[in-house]
N, C-alpha and C positions, 0 to 999 in steps of 0.2 A: 641508562638515562631514560626517564619517562618524558612523554610529550603531552602537553595540554592542547586539546583540539576543540576549537569552537566551531559548531555546525549551525548553518542557517538554511532553513527550508522555506521556500516561497513559490512552489510550483503551481499552486491553484488557489484554494480558498482557506488555507491555514497558514499562519505565520508561526514558524517554530524555531527556537534557538536552544542549543544545548552545549554543555561542556563535558568532554570525555577525557579520561586519562588513559593513555596507552603506555604500557611498560615495555621495556626492551627484552623481557623474558619470553615474549610470545604468548602470554596468557590472554584471556578475554579482557578487552578494555573495560574500564569502569565508568559508569555514568555518574557524574558528580552532581549535576543539576540540569533541569530543562524547564522551559516555559513555552506555552502554546496559546495562541489566540485564534479562535474559529470565527469565520465570517458568516456563519449560517444565518444568523438573525438578519444581517444586512441583505443577503441574497434571497431570502424567503419571499419578499414582496414581488420578486421577478420570476419565481418558479425555477430558478437555476442560477448558475454562476455568471455574473456580468464581468467579463475580463478587465475592462477599464476600472471599474469600481474595486475589483480585487487588487489590482496593481497599486492603486492609490492608498488602499488600506494597509498593504504591506509596508509602504513608505512610512506611514504613521506609526506602525507597531514595532518594526524590527529593532530599532535602537533602544527603546524602553525595555523590550523583552531581553535584549542583550545585557543591559544594566542589571535587570532583575536576576538573571542567571548567574552573573559574576558575583553579585552580592550573596546569593543563596549558597554558592560554592565557596565563598570566602576567598576569592581570588581577584587580584587587580587585572585590568585589561592587559597590562604589560607582561603578565605571566603567560599569556597565550602564545603557543609555539607555532600553531598552524591554524589558518582560518579556512574551513571547508564550506562549500555551498552547493546547492542543487543546480547543476548545469542543464539538466533536462531529464526526461521529456516533461512537458507541461505547457502552460500558457506563456507565450513569448514575453509579454510585458511583465508578468509576475516573476518569471525567472530572472529578468534583467534587474529587477529591484534587489533580489538576494545576491546576485552575482556582483552588482555594482557596489553594494555595501560591503561585501566580503573583501573585494579587491581594494576598496578604499581603506578599509581597516588594515589590511595586509601592508599596503604601501605606507600608511601612517606609522605602523609599528615596525616596519622593515622586517616583516615575517612572511614566510611563504604561504601560498594559497593552493587550494585543491578543489577542482570541480568534480562533483559526485553524480553518478547516475541515480535518479530517483528510485527506479525499480530495484537497483542493487541495495539501496537503503532498506526498502521493504523486505527484500530477500534475506538480509542479514539481521533484521530487527529482532528475531527470536533470540539472538545472542545477548540481548539486553534483559532477557527474562531470568527468573530464578532457576529455570531448568534449561540452560542453553544446550543446543544440539552439538553433535560432533560430525565432522565431514567423514564420508560422503553421505548425501541424502537426496531424496526426491523432494522437489519443492512444488507446491501448488501456489502460484502467485495470482491472487484475485484482488486487484487494485483498480478501481475506477474503470477505465476503458481497456484494461489488460486482464486477460485470463490465459495463463500459460502453465504448462507442466515442464519442469526442468530437471535435468540431472546436474547436481552440484557436487563437484569433486574437491573444491577448495575455493578460496577467495579468487574471483576472476576466472574461474574454470567452470564455465556454464555451457551446457548443451541443451537446446530446446527440444523437448520430446513431442510437444503438441501445443497448439495455441488456437485462439479463436479466429474464425474466418470472417466474422461479422461482428455482431454485438457481443460484448463481454458480459460476464455474469453480473457485475455491478451495474452495467447499463440496463440489463434485463430487469433487475430489481427496480431501478429508478424509473425506467420508462413504463413498466407495468403499473407502478405506483401512481404515476402521473395520469395514466389512463383511468385509474380508479378515483382520481381526484384527491389523492392523499398528500399533495403538496411536496415541498422540498425541505430536507433531503428525503427522497422517496424510499430508498432501501430500508433504513431503520424503521420508518413508519409502517411499511408493508410487513416487516417482520414482527413488529409489535401487534399489529392487527391480526396476523396469521395465528397467533397464539389462541385466539378466540374462535377460530374456524376449523372446518373439517378438511384435511388435506386430500381426502378421497372424493370430495364433492363434485369436482369437475375433472374430466379426463383430458389433460393437457399433454402436448407432445414433449418427448425427451429427445431433442435433435441430436443426431450423430451418436446416440447411445450405443448403437450396434454397428458403428461404421468400420470397426476393425483397426482404427488408428486412434491417436490420442488428441485429435483436434476437437474444438468446440464450435458450436453455433447456437446462438440464442435469439437471433432475429425472428425466426419462425415462431418461437414461443411467445414473443411479444405480440405478434400478429394474432396468434390464437387467443391470447388474453383480450385483445381488442374485439375480436369476433364474439367471444363469450360475453363480454360486457354489453355489446350491442344487442345480443340475443336476450339478455336479462331485462334490458330496457328499464322500466320503472321499478323492477324488482332488484336492481343492482344494489341499492342501498342496504336492503335487508340481507343480501347474499354476499356482501363485499368481503366479510371476514373469511367465508368459505373460498372465495376466488383468490384472496391473498394467500391463504394456506395452501391451496392447490398449486399456485404459482411458485411459492417458495419450495414446496416439496419437489416440483419438477426440476428446478435449478439445482437444488442440493443433491438429488439423486444422480444427476449427470456429473457433478463435481466429484462426488464420492466414488462412483464406479470408475470414472476415468482415472482417478488417483490410484485406486486399487490396481487397475490395469497397468499403470506406469510402474508401480512397485513390482508387479509380476514380471514385466518386461525387463526391468533392470536387475531384478534379484535383490534389491536393497531392502533393509529392515528398518528404515527410519524415514519419516516424512516431516517436512516443515510446511506450515500453512502461513502465508503472509499476505498483508494487504487488508483493506477495510472490510471486505466480505469475510475475512477470517474471524471477525468478531461475531458472526452469525451464530446464534444459539443452536439452531437445528443442525447446521453444518458441523459444528464441534461435536455435538452429541452423536450424530450418525457416524462420523469419521472415527471418533474415539472407539465406538462400539465395534465397528468393522475391523479396525486395526488391532484392537485387543484380542479378537478372535484369531488373528493371524500372527500374533506375537510381534507386532510392529510398533515402534515408539513414535508418538506424534508430538510435535513441538509447535507452540504458537507464541506470538508476541504477547506481552501483557496487554490486557484489553484496552488500556488507555494509550497504548502505543501502536494500535492497529491502523489508525488513521495517519495521515501525513504528520510528521513531527521532526523537530531538529535533532532529536536523539539518534534517530536512525541514520541521519546524514553524517553526524559526527562519528558514529560507530563504524559506518562503512568506510569513511576516510581513514580512521584509525586502523582498521583491519587490512585495508589496502596497503597502507604504509608498512605495517608489521610484516605483511607477506611479500613485500618488495615488488608488488604489482604496479606501483606508481610512485612517483616522487613529487612532493610539493615543490613549487617554484615561485620565483619572484617576478614572473611575467604577469603584470597587472592589466594587460590588454585582453580583457575577457570576451568570450562569446558564449552564447547559449544554444541549446539544441532542442527546440520544441518537439521534434520528432527524432527519436534516438532509440533504435531497437537494442535490446539488452545484449544480443549476440554480436553487436557492433561496438561494444563498450570500449574497445581499445582504440577506436577511431577518433 
């Protein structure tokens, strides 16, 4: 018997809805349809995400997106077997919108609901690609405020090998971009500008690169970028592409070398990269080249599924149900977890 799982994502500044079919044979679930609305244009005027505005926009978008997904998949709402939603981590008000709508739909349909960990959604998103990975693997999770290396032995079987002790890679991209006056969202803008610059122009630090462990730290890099920008003064505009390229090169070198160290530490021959920074052109090129030399397979989500989306939430719910890691239930008294470490997922 197959299950139709509706997934709702509303943790930050994207409203995502998707429909996934999970078979009882244990194969990879199938994405039937998904729809996504980004709030980037709305938040640009403020230079970052405004939580109250994000929550209100989710309220406006989630039901029309749900209707569009069902129509695209050719399925009536009554055909949905499970309603999944992002329980955390994320912005509390934004999470409450998705959780509230999901539990209301579940109650109205008399169908069970399932709260999903946002980072597990990212972690399992490469299974939506045309080249899905196989367990076990090392995962480099680079999503927003999270940078982690994990050993993944199966669904729900995660061991953190290393993580950031301050700013994450995504924050380093965004904060450095803001220091250069590149606006919001800063990371993609910095990466585009970097393509026109010289990555060797400025000697920027690679924090914890030789620490002997698998932890990350990017706060010092952000400070170094600020110091360099101040040194340049009036010349910053002319040298901005070089500074962007040097910043990107520093971040990517740390991510690649730490990932290779994690592969060596675990003895694994497969790596998964997930999260928004996983779309970075330079990171993909350098990691692909380094892993090809070592005979290691690399898997990524499809580019359009690197950012937050409903497909990854529906997929994570489907895979958890298939693996027997969790049961959907008809308890519609929901809560959310704005702070929720991935290694505490069972809590």
